[in-house]
N, C-alpha and C positions, 0 to 999 in steps of 0.2 A: 755483171759487176759484183765481185765478191767483196763485201764490206765487213771489216772487222775493226772495232775500235773499243778497246777496254783498258784505259789508263790504270796504272797500278793502284791509285787511291781508291778505285771502285771496289777492289777486293777488301780493303780496309773498311770501306763504308758498309758492305754487306755484313761483315763481322760485327761492326758496331751496332747495326740494327738488330742483329740476333741477340746481342748482349743487353739491349735496352728495351726490347719489345715488352718485357714483363712490367715495365714502368707505366705503360699507357693502357687506356681502355678502348681507344678508337684508333683505327688506321685510316688516314685520309690519303687517297692516291689521286694525284693529278694526272690526267690523260690529255693528249692533244685531240680535240674534238674532230680534227680532220682525219686522224688515224687511230681511233680508239682501241682497236685490237693490237696494232703494231706498236703502240706506245705503252702497252701494258707489259710490265716486267713479270714473267711467269714466276720469278722467285718470291714476289710479294704475296701471292696466295699462300705459299708455304709459311712465310714469316708471320703472316697475319691470321693464321688459323686460330679460331675461337675468339677473335676480336670483333667488335662492331666495325662495320665498314662503310665508308663514304667514298664515292667516286666523284671527282669534280672534272667535268668536261671543260677544260680551259680553252681559250681561243675560240669559243663558240661563235663569236662574231665573224670568224673567218670560214666557218664550216657551213655546209649545205643544211639548211634548217630541217628539211624533210628527212634527211638521212640522220640528223642528230636525234630527231624524235624516235626513229627506229632504234637507235642505240640506247636511249633512255629506257624504252620499253624492254629491251633485251636485258639490260643489267638489273632492272627492278624485278623482272621475272625470276632472276637468280638471287633475289634477296638482298641486293645492295642498293642503298639509297644513292640517288644521282642528283647532282646539282650542275647547273650551267653557269659559267663564269667568264669574265673578261678581267684578267689580273691587272691590266693597264688602267682601265677606267674604274675598276672596283665593283662593277656590276655583278650581283649574285653573291658577294662575299658575306653579306649580313646573314644569309641563310645557313652559313656554315655553323655558326654558334647555335642558331635555333634548332637545326637538325641534330647537332651533337647533344644538346640538352634533352631533346626528345628521346634519343637513343639511351641516354644515361638515366632517365627519369626513374625507372624501376629500381635500378641499383642504388640510386641516391636515397630513394624512399626507404628501402630496406636497411641501409646503413643508418639513416636518421632514427629509425625505430630502435636501433641498437645503441643510440646515444651519440652518434657522429653528427654534430651540428653543421659543420662546414665540410662538404665533400667536393673537392675540385675535380674538374674534368681535364684529363690529360690525353692528348692525341699526338700521334706521330704522323707527320706529313712527309710524303715521299713522291717521287716521280722521276722520270728519265731526265737527262740533261736538257736544258734549254726549253723546258715545257712551260716555264713561267712561274715556277714555285717561289723563288726569292722575291720576284716582283709582286706576287700575290700577298706574301707575308708582309712586305713593306707597306703595301696599300692597306692591308688589314689593320696594322697598328698605327698607321699614319706617320711613319718616320722610317728612315733607312736603317733597319735592323739587320736585315740579311743582305749580303753582297749580291749585286746583280750584274749582268753583262749580256751582250748579244752573241756570245759564243758559249758552247756547252762546257761544263766542268768548272764553273766559277766557285760555287760553294764547296768548301773542302773539309769542314768539320761540323760536328753536331753542335746545336745550340738550342737552349730552351727560350722560347719567346712567349712572354706574358701578354695575352690578348686582352683579358680583363681579369678582375679579381679572382674568379674561380674557373678560368679557362686558360690552359697553357698548351703550346704547341712545341713538340720536339722536331726541330728542322734537321733534315739530313741532306747530304750532298746527293746530286742526281746520280742515279745508278742504272747502268745498262747490264747486260749479261754477257759472259765471256765469249759466247759464240752464237751468232744468229743462224739458227738451223735452216731458216727459210730465207732465200734471197729476196723474196718480195718484202718481207719485214725489214730487212736491211736497207733496201732502196727507199721504202716509205719513210724510214727514219732519216735518211739522207735528204730526201726531198724537202722535209719540213725543218731541217736544221738541227736535228738531235745528234748528228755525227759531225765532227770537226771537218769543215770544208777543206782544210789544208791537206787532208789525206785523200781527197777525192779527185777524180778526173771530171772536172765540171762540164766539159763538152759531152762526155759519155753520159753523165748524169742527166743533163738537159734532154738528151735524145730519149732516154728511158722515160722521163716524165712526159715528154711530148707523145710518146707511144701510148702511155696510159690515158692522157687527156684526149687523144684522138678517139679513144674508145668510149669514154664516159662524158666528156664535156667538149665535144668538137666545136659547137657553135661559139662558145665563149672564147676559144682559142682563135677562131676565125675573126670574131668581132674585135678582139683586143688589138690584133696586129693587121687587120684589113687584108687578110690573105684568104686563099681558097685551097682546098685539098679534099680528097676523099679517103675512104678506108684503106685504099691501096697505096697512098702516098707514103713514101718512106720517111721516117723521123728526121734523117739528116737533110732531106729536101725541104721539110717544113721548117727546120731550124734555119736553113739557108734563106728561105722566103721571109722569115722573121727578120733576119739580118738585113736583107735588101729593103724591107719595108721601113726599118728604122734607120737605114743609111749607115750601118756599121761596117765600114770598109777598112781593110788593112792596106798596107803598102802594095801597090800593083793592082789595086781595084777589086781584089777578092774580098769576100765577106770575112769579117773578123769574127770567127766562130767562138773564140774564148770570151770576147766582150759580149757578144750576143747571148751566149749561154749564161753568163753571170747575171746580166740584166733580166733574162727570162726567169731564172730561178728566184731572184730577188722579188720580182713582180708576182710570181706565184705565191711565195711565202707571205706577201703583204696583201693578198687577195685582190690584186689589181685586175686579175683575169675574171674575178667573180668569186663568190663563196663556194668552195669545193670540199668534198669529202671523198677520200680515195678508197674507202672500203665500207661495206654494209654488213649487218649481221647475217643476212642470207648468203652473201658471197663467202663470208668466212665459214659458215656452216658447210657450204659446198666444198670449200678448199680443205677444211680440216674436220671431216665427219667424226673422227675419233674423239675430238674434244667436245662433241655435242651429244654423246651417247647418254 
């Protein structure tokens, strides 16, 4: 499945970020804890060069805890502070200001010695579409400041959000990159809802996800739908078994594959199959050795 989705406003977003990066001290990047590598925009590393960095693994409540620990260790070994968060419940959000203040402590002290009494912390917050950025900001400030939605591409313009007297966030629209050079990255983004479902073949997408889960979480797949299969069972056969188990029949008694696929994808995204992470640092190092030199 060749997935490309880059609405025109994303080009404008990237340009806006380039123009405003000098206004901030810290760049906070939200990643989906289920796909920390695939949800990282490679452009952000270039944009945020020489800035303090925080990564927030959002939707950590949906991800495999053991694999999340591996990702935290991986990023921190590369000098980036990592926080776990649930933007819906607000869990982990308090740590954002605390860590930001720690990162800014040396600069603030230096400026105070030069006579600057009040030194506000300014941070840019960014992330791919539908990673929960607007929901996180709204929970952070306790009111609906940023637009939210269950489809990617809701936030369209920059806005400064005052978190407290001396801490401000520059919110930016979700940004993808013009071309997914790796098909695996594109499908991971589609699995988790970062790509607009309207441009996808949901039946094909569900079979690709089944193929992945058959390899890494087979028992959860079996338990959720009360089905059985082995490593040789084809994805479309597993999808059909799910449809039969749920009683999703179309006219003529055949399995309704579209309905089955839609429900299956929705249940995966809501962690009804269990907490799952689709990639680990070790797997990424094996797939992309040139990035780990």
